[in-house]
C-alpha positions, 0 to 999 in steps of 0.5 A: 134342574139343569138344561139339556142339549139336543146334541149328543153322541153315545156308543155301547158295545156288548157280546154274547159268546161269539156274537158281538154288537155295537149300539150308536145314537146320534142326536141333533136339534129338532122341533119334536122327537124323530127316531130313525132306526137301522137294525140288522135284518131279522130284528124287527121285533126289537124296533118298537121296543127301542122306540118306546125306550127312547121316547120315554127318555127324550122329549125332543131331537132328531135321533139316529139309532143303529145296531151293528152285529158281528161274529157268530161261528155258525155257517149260513145254511141254504134251504130249499122249500121243497113244497113250493118247488113241487107246486111249481113243477106240478103247475108246469105239468098242467100247462105242458102242451098248452104254452109254447115255451122252453122248460125253465132251467133249474137255476131259474126255478131256484131263483123264484121267490120262496123256493130258495132261502139262506138261513143264518143260525147266528142271526136266528139266535140273535132274534131269540127272546133272551137275546132281544132282552140283552140287546134292549138292556145294552141299548138302555146303557147307550141311552144313559150315555147319550143323556149324560152327553146331552146334559154336559152339552146343556151345562155349556149352553146354559152358561152361554145363554145366561151370559147373553141374557146378561148382555141383553139386560146391560144393553137395555139399561144402556138404552134406558140411560142413554143421554139422548133420552134425557128430557133436556136433550129431547127438548133441545133437539125438538127446539132445534127442529122447530127453529129449522122448520120455522126458518123455511117458511111461514109456519105456525110455531104453536102448531109445529110445537104440538107436532113435535111433541106428538112425534116425541111421544111416538118415539118414546121407548119406555114400554119396549124397555119395560118389556125387555126387562120383563123378558130378561127376568122370565129368561132367568126364571126358565134357566133356573127351571132347567130341563124341557124349557127349550121351546119357551126360550125359543119363543122368548127369543122371538119376543126379545127380537120384536122389542129390539126391532121396535126400539130401532124403528123408534130411535131418533138418535144414532147412539140409541140406534147403535145400542138397538143394533147391538141388542139385535145382534146379541138376540140373534146369537141367543136364538141360535143357542136356544134352538139346541136346548131340549 
């Protein structure tokens, strides 16, 4: 299976009679799946359905979903809730003479919540069960387009990550084969250090030799190199596995970085340090890329 990116954009359009709508989904990387909806007023019944459809198709990513509706020839109607208005007027009569206040004006009464309502027949039609089904089917098409965009971006990411893993392997090989790690080079460097310390005072050459051997053992990077090569093999296995490996690749990038840091700290030669620093730079680039993988 191919890798999937968490970054993508999709838009679909639909129409029914004089009513037109547009779905848009924008997706970026995230630790989990975060769905944020923006729907027109009156379509609250569609929200849970959209969330369930999205969660069934996506595993990770911050998704912004919006629905825009236009058209509809019906004219909005102003409706007065006469029962609510009568109840308010009756209450005013009961308190007449008990409260010293001017009678409220008509516009004040109409401004009370629940007395005046504006109904949009087009909006009510959009909220009908049949229309909600059509909007949901249209959104499914938008999800298909988003998955296609994320898959195309994922293919590009896979190529970049594979190249970076190859580069990590090449640098680990360069560190393994670095001339500074050859026994002759190590022996000559230790002999030079022992001779320099001996010239500075009355030191026991045998003791100095033992200390130098101990320092050389502590500077040995064979275990770090073995783990780097093992991580390279695991990274390639995850790339071959494909979809849904973003978290594991992110964790593996952290492991790469840990080994590179240890290699640099153990290095006692500038050429090996240079390889370690370049290795860290490539691993940082790898970490940036895998954070976009689902």
